C-alpha positions in Angstrom: 43.0 62.9 -157.7 43.3 61.1 -154.9 46.1 62.8 -153.3 45.3 65.7 -150.4 44.1 68.5 -151.7 45.7 71.9 -150.3 43.7 74.3 -148.7 43.6 78.3 -148.3 41.3 79.4 -145.6 40.1 83.1 -145.9 38.6 84.5 -142.7 39.1 83.0 -139.6 35.5 83.2 -138.1 33.1 80.6 -139.7 36.7 79.8 -140.9 37.0 78.0 -138.0 34.8 75.6 -138.3 35.7 74.8 -141.7 39.5 74.0 -140.2 37.8 72.2 -137.7 36.5 69.6 -140.7 39.7 69.9 -143.0 41.4 68.5 -139.6 39.3 65.8 -139.1 40.1 64.6 -143.3 44.0 64.2 -143.0 44.4 61.4 -145.8 42.2 64.3 -147.8 43.0 68.1 -146.8 46.5 69.4 -145.9 45.4 73.1 -144.0 48.7 75.7 -146.0 47.8 78.5 -144.9 44.9 81.3 -143.2 44.0 84.5 -144.1 42.6 87.0 -142.3 42.8 91.3 -141.9 42.9 90.2 -138.3 46.5 89.1 -137.9 46.1 88.5 -134.4 42.8 85.7 -134.6 44.3 84.6 -138.2 47.7 83.1 -135.5 45.1 82.0 -133.5 43.5 79.9 -135.7 46.9 78.1 -137.4 48.6 77.6 -134.0 45.2 75.3 -133.0 45.1 73.7 -135.8 49.2 73.6 -136.6 48.7 75.9 -139.9 52.2 76.8 -140.9 50.9 79.8 -142.7 49.5 83.4 -141.7 49.0 85.7 -144.2 46.8 89.5 -144.0 46.4 89.7 -147.7 43.4 87.9 -150.4 46.3 88.2 -153.3 49.1 86.9 -150.6 46.8 83.9 -150.4 46.1 83.3 -153.8 50.2 83.6 -154.8 50.5 80.5 -152.6 50.4 76.8 -153.9 46.9 75.5 -153.0 44.3 73.4 -154.6 41.6 75.0 -152.7 40.9 77.9 -151.9 37.8 78.2 -149.0 36.0 81.4 -148.6 34.4 82.4 -145.2 34.3 86.2 -145.4 31.9 88.7 -145.3 29.0 88.4 -147.3 29.7 91.2 -149.8 32.9 89.9 -150.4 32.2 86.2 -151.1 31.7 86.6 -155.4 34.6 89.1 -156.1 37.1 86.6 -154.2 35.5 83.5 -155.3 35.9 84.9 -158.9 39.2 85.5 -158.1 40.1 82.4 -157.3 38.6 79.8 -160.0 40.6 82.9 -162.2 43.8 82.0 -160.1 43.3 78.6 -161.1 42.0 77.3 -158.0 38.9 75.7 -157.0 36.6 77.4 -154.2 34.4 76.9 -151.5 32.7 79.7 -150.9 30.2 80.2 -147.5 26.6 81.5 -148.2 25.8 83.4 -149.7 27.6 82.4 -152.9 26.9 86.0 -154.5 24.2 89.3 -154.5 22.3 88.5 -157.3 21.5 85.9 -160.0 23.8 88.4 -162.3 26.8 87.1 -160.3 25.8 83.5 -159.9 25.3 83.5 -163.2 28.6 85.1 -164.2 30.2 83.1 -161.8 29.0 79.9 -163.6 31.3 81.4 -166.8 34.0 81.9 -165.0 34.0 78.3 -163.7 33.8 77.2 -167.0 36.5 79.1 -168.5 38.7 78.5 -165.7 38.1 75.0 -165.5 38.2 75.1 -162.1 35.0 74.1 -159.6 32.8 76.0 -157.6 31.4 74.6 -154.4 28.9 76.7 -152.4 28.6 75.7 -149.0 25.4 74.1 -147.9 26.1 71.4 -144.6 23.1 71.1 -143.6 21.8 68.7 -146.4 24.9 66.7 -144.9 22.7 65.4 -141.9 21.2 61.5 -141.6 18.2 62.1 -140.7 17.9 65.0 -143.9 19.5 62.8 -146.5 17.5 59.2 -145.1 14.4 61.6 -146.8 16.7 62.4 -150.1 17.6 58.5 -150.0 13.7 58.1 -150.0 12.8 60.6 -152.8 15.6 59.6 -155.7 14.8 55.6 -154.3 10.9 57.0 -156.2 9.7 55.8 -152.7 7.5 59.2 -152.0 3.8 60.5 -152.8 2.3 62.8 -154.5 4.0 66.2 -152.0 0.9 68.3 -150.7 2.2 70.6 -147.7 5.5 71.9 -146.3 6.5 73.8 -143.6 9.8 75.1 -142.7 10.6 77.2 -139.5 14.1 78.8 -138.9 13.0 80.8 -134.9 16.7 81.8 -133.9 17.5 84.1 -131.5 20.2 87.1 -132.3 20.5 90.2 -129.7 22.3 93.2 -129.8 25.4 92.2 -129.2 25.6 90.0 -132.1 25.1 93.3 -134.7 28.0 94.7 -132.8 30.5 94.0 -135.7 31.0 96.5 -138.6 29.5 94.3 -141.0 26.1 92.6 -139.7 22.7 93.9 -140.4 23.9 96.2 -143.0 22.2 95.6 -146.8 25.5 96.6 -148.0 27.9 94.3 -146.0 25.8 91.3 -145.2 23.4 91.5 -148.8 20.1 90.7 -146.3 19.4 90.0 -143.4 17.3 86.5 -141.0 16.4 84.9 -145.0 20.3 85.2 -147.0 21.8 84.5 -143.7 20.4 82.5 -140.9 17.2 80.6 -142.7 18.7 80.4 -146.3 19.9 76.5 -144.8 16.7 75.3 -144.4 15.2 76.8 -147.1 17.6 75.4 -149.1 16.6 71.9 -147.6 12.7 72.7 -148.2 13.9 73.3 -152.3 15.4 69.9 -152.5 12.9 68.1 -151.1 10.7 70.0 -152.9 11.9 71.0 -156.5 11.3 73.6 -158.7 8.7 76.8 -156.9 6.4 78.3 -159.3 5.6 80.9 -157.2 6.4 83.1 -153.6 4.8 85.5 -152.2 6.8 87.4 -149.1 6.5 89.3 -145.8 9.9 90.8 -144.0 9.9 93.5 -141.6 12.7 94.3 -138.8 10.8 94.4 -135.2 13.7 92.8 -132.8 17.1 94.7 -133.4 17.2 98.3 -134.4 19.5 96.8 -137.7 19.1 97.3 -141.6 18.0 94.5 -142.8 14.8 92.5 -141.7 14.9 90.1 -139.2 11.3 88.4 -139.5 9.7 87.0 -142.7 6.6 85.1 -143.5 6.9 83.3 -146.6 3.7 81.5 -149.0 5.6 79.6 -151.9 3.5 77.1 -154.5 5.3 74.3 -156.4 5.9 73.3 -159.5 4.0 70.3 -158.0 1.8 72.1 -157.0 2.2 71.6 -153.6 1.9 74.5 -150.6 5.0 75.7 -147.9 5.3 78.2 -145.7 8.3 79.7 -144.0 8.7 81.2 -140.9 11.7 83.5 -139.7 12.9 85.1 -136.3 15.6 86.0 -135.1 13.2 86.9 -132.1 13.2 83.5 -130.8 13.2 82.5 -126.8 13.8 79.1 -127.5 15.9 78.6 -130.9 14.6 75.8 -133.1 14.8 74.9 -136.4 12.2 73.1 -137.8 11.0 71.3 -141.3 7.4 68.8 -141.9 6.9 67.2 -145.5 3.3 66.0 -145.9 3.4 63.8 -149.0 0.0 61.2 -150.1 0.6 58.7 -147.7 3.3 59.7 -145.6 4.3 62.6 -143.2 8.1 63.4 -142.4 9.5 65.5 -139.7 12.8 67.2 -138.4 13.3 66.1 -134.7 17.2 67.2 -134.0 17.2 69.7 -131.3 20.0 71.7 -132.1 18.7 74.5 -133.8 21.9 74.6 -135.9 21.7 70.6 -136.9 18.4 70.1 -138.7 19.4 67.3 -140.8 21.1 65.2 -138.0 18.6 62.0 -136.7 16.4 61.7 -135.4 14.1 62.1 -138.5 10.5 60.9 -138.1 8.7 59.3 -141.6 5.4 58.7 -140.0 2.0 56.7 -141.8 -1.1 55.1 -140.8 -0.9 52.8 -143.8 1.3 49.4 -143.0 2.2 49.0 -146.6 3.7 52.7 -146.9 5.8 52.3 -143.5 7.1 48.6 -145.1 8.2 50.5 -148.1 9.9 53.0 -146.5 11.9 50.5 -144.3 12.9 48.2 -146.7 14.3 51.2 -148.7 16.1 53.0 -145.6 17.9 49.4 -145.0 19.8 50.2 -147.9 20.8 53.8 -146.3 24.9 54.0 -145.8 25.3 57.1 -143.4 27.9 59.7 -143.8 29.4 62.3 -141.7 27.5 65.1 -140.7 27.7 69.2 -141.7 30.7 70.7 -142.9 33.0 67.3 -142.6 30.1 65.3 -145.1 30.3 68.4 -147.5 34.1 68.2 -147.5 34.0 64.1 -147.8 31.6 64.5 -150.8 33.4 67.3 -152.7 37.2 65.5 -152.4 34.9 62.7 -154.1 33.8 64.4 -156.9 37.0 66.4 -157.8 39.1 63.6 -157.7 36.9 61.3 -160.4 35.7 64.8 -162.1 32.4 64.0 -161.1 29.6 66.2 -160.4 29.5 68.6 -157.2 28.1 67.7 -154.3 27.1 70.8 -154.4 27.0 73.2 -157.5 26.6 76.4 -158.9 23.4 75.5 -159.5 22.1 74.7 -156.1 23.3 78.3 -155.2 21.5 79.6 -158.0 18.1 78.1 -156.6 18.9 79.8 -153.4 19.6 83.0 -154.5 16.9 83.3 -157.1 14.1 82.4 -153.5 15.6 85.2 -152.4 15.6 87.7 -155.2 11.9 86.8 -155.8 11.4 86.8 -151.7 12.9 90.6 -151.5 11.2 91.9 -154.7 7.5 90.2 -153.1 8.1 92.1 -149.8 9.3 95.6 -151.9 6.3 95.3 -154.4 3.8 93.9 -152.3 3.1 91.2 -155.1 3.9 87.5 -156.0 6.7 86.7 -157.7 6.4 84.3 -160.4 9.5 81.8 -161.1 11.9 81.3 -162.7 13.1 84.6 -162.8 15.0 85.9 -166.1 17.3 88.5 -167.3 14.5 91.2 -167.6 13.3 91.1 -163.4 13.9 94.1 -161.9 15.9 92.4 -159.3 18.4 89.9 -161.6 21.1 92.3 -161.2 20.5 92.5 -157.4 17.9 93.6 -154.8 20.4 96.0 -153.0 19.3 99.5 -155.1 15.4 98.8 -153.6 15.6 97.4 -150.8 18.5 99.7 -148.8 16.1 102.5 -150.0 13.9 101.5 -147.1 16.0 102.4 -144.5 15.0 104.7 -142.4 
């Protein structure tokens, strides 16, 4: 499938970033329609990108002759809209979070198999050349034994950000800083450190008067034995995203000053051992740069669909992300460390909302 893929975007908020990425790839994609309940906002996005069709009904969008439905709506709509797209014979691109529970993720995986279509969860931070160099080293076996990792997502959100009918509410956003803001950096951590064995989490609402958490601290242990700490706040006065990994003989640290592009260069590969540095430089010599963020993911997605190849980001990747969220919310709720993997008999397998929403004062 080397032809241009016809895309319909639903949600003209974050969908505007997707539209710009698709628009930069005119040989690969054609945006056929944009859908939003706010017709004026949809029309403005359509006019900006020369999109011919504007609709306000998701059903009307699914009725169009499309290859892909790109879901950029509020979090609580993602699972149902992705399922509907797959069942209608469309591939589905889905912004984070893919779903609100492990049960929904597993159901979507079953629908994907039955439909013969593909689901593409969005994790655009993976497609930064600094981070991809680290993953290139991992793929080539050039990383030593992992010791520890730290991830800091220190962003700033004021009350004005929550002047929105769905943000900051369990029923519509499905969570707070962990699910909406730090999820990308935590996905990057998991890509590097591999499967997790245990999660202990503290969450709190300290910055804004909202239902969901806006601060969190997590202590994780990977199956490898490596230890990981995650720090999250929406009260940072200087927005930063920072990832740091310590391996045997090598320390790797993100260096991009842009808080929403932590995967971008520069990344730093530091060692006191000349032999290690020589090996790192030799392996990176054949690294091929890619396009960043959504553009990079959409290039890789088109190639996967064209060749019927593994997806650059698959449902299984998003399941790992939802499992971490499930464990974090259960740990915060119960005060206990959670062992992974989480099975179908876990109290939060079907979702954390019933329990977590009861904590709202």
